[in-house]
C-alpha positions, 0 to 999 in steps of 0.5 A: 500499499502507498500513502501520499500526504504532504504533512511529513510527520503525519504520513510518516506516523501513519506509515509506521503504524500501519507497517507495524500492524499490517502484513503488507509493505507500506510506502510513504510519500510526501510528494505526489510526483515522486509517488507517481514515478514509482507506483508502477514498480510498487504495484500497490493494492490500495493508495491513500492520498491527501486531498489538499497537497501543494503539487497537485490535488487528490483528484488530479493525483488519482487520475494520474496514479490510476494510469500508473498503478491500474490495479490499485484502488484509492482512499482520499483523506482530508481535514476539509470539507469536500462536499462542494466537489462531491460530483467530481469525487463521484466520477472517480471510479477507483475511489472507494472511500473517504476518510475525514482527518483527524483519524488514528491508525486503526480506522485507516487500517480498517478502511484499507482492508475493507477496500483491498482489491482481489483476494490477497487481502492483508491481515492485521498482525496480532 
């Protein structure tokens, strides 16, 4: 799985907590362009992306990342009200869930497991 969020301390903490508790690789990026360059090689099942980022917003990132990682599905996270762009979000077929910040690692892990595509769903470590 991949997490993209421009808030460095937040993305690092979430990635660390998920890596300790999920039995799948977790890759964290603070720059969407950097994530886009390597997504094809990582072949993630789920990509979690923030909506508000300086380089590009989450909708543009999902469009571009869908081409780079066609098997992935997306969870969009934000601390802002996204109701004004609901129509744009509804057109993103690969967007499976939205989470409102703040949240802890467990709700994010539960969301990742719920939307994971295919049969090779990771599990929570005991």
